[in-house]
C-alpha positions as CSV (number, residue, x, y, z in Angstrom):
1,M,28.7,-16.1,17.3
2,L,27.1,-14.4,14.3
3,I,28.4,-11.2,12.5
4,A,26.6,-9.5,9.7
5,R,27.3,-6.3,7.9
6,A,25.1,-4.3,5.7
7,P,25.9,-1.2,3.6
8,V,25.0,2.2,4.6
9,R,22.1,3.5,2.5
10,V,21.6,7.1,1.8
11,S,18.1,8.3,0.6
12,F,17.8,11.5,-1.4
13,F,14.2,11.6,-1.5
14,G,11.1,9.7,-1.2
15,G,12.2,7.4,1.8
16,G,8.8,6.1,3.0
17,T,7.1,5.7,-0.3
18,D,8.8,2.3,-0.9
19,I,6.8,0.8,1.8
20,P,3.8,-1.5,0.1
21,A,1.0,0.1,2.1
22,Y,1.8,3.7,0.8
23,Y,3.0,3.1,-2.7
24,E,-0.1,0.6,-3.6
25,R,-2.3,3.3,-2.7
26,F,-0.8,6.7,-3.8
27,G,2.5,5.4,-5.9
28,G,5.8,6.3,-5.0
29,A,9.5,6.7,-6.1
30,V,12.7,6.7,-4.1
31,L,16.2,7.6,-5.0
32,S,18.9,6.3,-2.9
33,T,22.4,4.7,-3.1
34,A,24.5,2.5,-1.0
35,I,28.0,3.9,0.1
36,D,31.2,1.9,1.0
37,K,30.4,2.4,5.0
38,Y,28.9,-0.5,7.0
39,F,26.7,-1.1,9.8
40,Y,27.7,-4.3,11.7
41,V,25.6,-6.5,14.1
42,V,27.3,-9.2,16.5
43,L,25.1,-11.7,18.0
44,G,26.2,-14.0,20.9
45,E,24.2,-17.2,21.8
46,N,23.7,-16.3,25.4
47,D,23.6,-12.4,25.4
48,D,20.8,-10.6,27.1
49,S,21.8,-7.4,26.1
50,V,21.9,-5.3,22.9
51,Q,25.1,-3.2,22.3
52,V,25.6,-0.6,19.1
53,S,28.6,0.8,17.9
54,S,30.0,2.6,15.2
55,S,33.3,2.8,13.5
56,D,33.3,6.4,12.9
């Protein structure tokens, strides 16, 4: 079993402008931060399904 967590990222503006295909052509700026809430992913060896849950 593999358990991973990543902090929630809050984007204030510029959300898609940090993608290379966009900023290499048009430039871009992003203002975002991570907060003390997390996304969790649990993977098992024989799972044939995907399950998403939230702690809130």
